[in-house]
C-alpha positions in Angstrom: 0.0 0.0 0.0 1.4 3.4 -1.0 2.1 5.8 1.9 4.1 8.9 2.9 6.5 6.9 5.0 7.9 5.2 1.9 10.6 7.2 0.1 9.7 6.2 -3.4 6.0 7.0 -2.8 7.0 10.4 -1.5 9.3 11.0 -4.5 6.5 10.1 -6.9 4.0 12.5 -5.2 6.5 15.3 -5.2 7.3 14.7 -8.9 3.6 15.0 -9.6 3.2 18.2 -7.6 6.1 19.7 -9.6 4.0 19.2 -12.8 1.2 21.4 -11.4 1.0 25.0 -12.8 -1.2 27.9 -11.9 -3.2 27.0 -15.1 -3.7 23.4 -14.2 -7.4 22.6 -14.7 -9.5 20.5 -12.5 -11.2 17.5 -14.0 -13.9 17.4 -11.3 -14.9 19.4 -8.2 -14.9 23.1 -7.3 -11.4 23.9 -6.1 -8.8 25.7 -8.2 -5.3 24.3 -8.1 -4.1 26.7 -5.3 -7.2 25.9 -3.2 -6.5 22.2 -3.7 -2.9 22.6 -2.5 -4.1 24.6 0.6 -6.6 21.9 1.3 -4.0 19.2 1.1 -1.6 21.3 3.2 -4.1 21.6 6.0 -4.8 17.8 5.8 -1.1 17.1 6.3 -0.9 19.6 9.1 -3.8 17.8 10.7 -2.0 14.5 10.5 1.1 16.1 12.1 -1.0 17.6 14.9 -0.4 21.2 13.8 -4.2 21.9 13.7 -7.2 20.1 15.1 -10.6 19.8 13.5 -13.4 18.6 15.8 -15.0 15.4 14.6 -18.6 16.1 13.6 -21.5 14.1 15.0 -22.0 12.2 11.8 -18.3 11.2 11.8 -18.7 9.8 15.3 -21.6 7.7 14.1 -20.4 6.3 10.8 -16.7 7.4 10.4 -15.3 4.2 12.0 -17.4 2.1 9.6 -16.1 3.9 6.6 -12.5 4.0 7.8 -11.6 0.6 6.1 -13.0 1.9 2.8 -10.9 5.1 3.1 -7.8 3.1 3.9 -8.4 0.3 1.3 -6.9 -0.2 -2.1 -9.6 1.6 -4.0 -8.8 5.3 -4.8 -11.1 7.9 -3.3 -14.3 8.7 -5.2 -14.6 11.9 -7.3 -16.7 14.7 -5.8 -16.5 13.4 -2.2 -17.8 15.9 0.4 -15.3 18.2 2.0 -15.5 19.5 5.6 -15.9 23.3 5.6 -12.8 23.6 7.7 -10.8 22.4 4.7 -12.3 24.8 2.1 -10.3 27.9 1.2 -11.0 31.1 -0.7 -10.1 31.3 -4.3 -7.6 34.1 -3.9 -4.6 32.0 -2.7 -1.1 32.2 -4.2 -0.3 29.1 -6.2 3.5 29.4 -5.8 3.2 29.7 -2.0 0.8 26.8 -1.6 2.9 24.6 -3.9 6.1 25.4 -1.9 4.3 24.7 1.4 3.0 21.4 0.1 6.5 20.2 -0.8 7.9 21.3 2.6 5.0 19.7 4.5 5.2 16.3 2.6 9.0 16.2 3.3 8.5 17.1 6.9 5.8 14.4 7.3 8.2 11.8 5.7 11.2 12.9 7.7 9.3 13.0 11.0 8.1 9.4 10.5 5.6 7.9 12.8 6.6 10.0 15.8 5.5 13.1 13.8 1.8 11.9 13.6 -0.9 13.3 15.8 -2.7 11.2 18.4 -5.9 13.2 17.8 -8.5 11.4 15.8 -9.0 12.0 12.1 -11.8 14.7 11.7 -14.2 12.1 10.2 -12.8 8.6 10.4 -11.7 8.6 14.0 -8.5 7.1 15.5 -5.6 6.5 13.1 -2.3 4.8 13.7 0.7 6.6 12.3 0.8 4.1 9.4 -2.9 4.8 8.7 -2.2 8.5 8.6 0.6 7.8 6.1 -1.6 5.7 3.9 -4.5 8.2 4.1 -2.3 11.2 3.3 -0.9 9.4 0.2 -4.4 8.5 -1.0 -5.7 12.0 -0.3 -2.8 13.6 -2.3 -3.2 11.0 -5.1 -6.9 11.8 -5.3 -6.3 15.6 -5.7 -3.4 15.2 -8.1 -5.6 13.0 -10.3 -8.2 15.7 -10.0 -5.7 18.1 -11.7 -4.5 15.5 -14.2 -1.0 14.8 -12.8 
């Protein structure tokens, strides 16, 4: 399973991020490329415990049941709902968000399991460090496919 603790998986994700440009067009969804990068940056920061998003009631009820689907082999579905905490305005700077993404991914990889938060995922609940690494890879892959890279 691909994950952000694996050097070759991290290199592949970073290579794909390098292919993004301010003119990269989404193939589904509502975010522009800078918003998508900010969204991914916040997700990685959540995994590292740099921010905390409270688990909504619905997540407490069904999140643990859907966790195995989120962490499974199948890629994330297009147009999945996004928590409002992870939605950003459309006036972000592409270059800044891209640079932040690269730094955050490297920091996550270099920090390893000890870098991961012990807080629950905002929807799916408790994750081990390895589950955070798989989830973050799948999340990045999903959004990079969204922008054709």
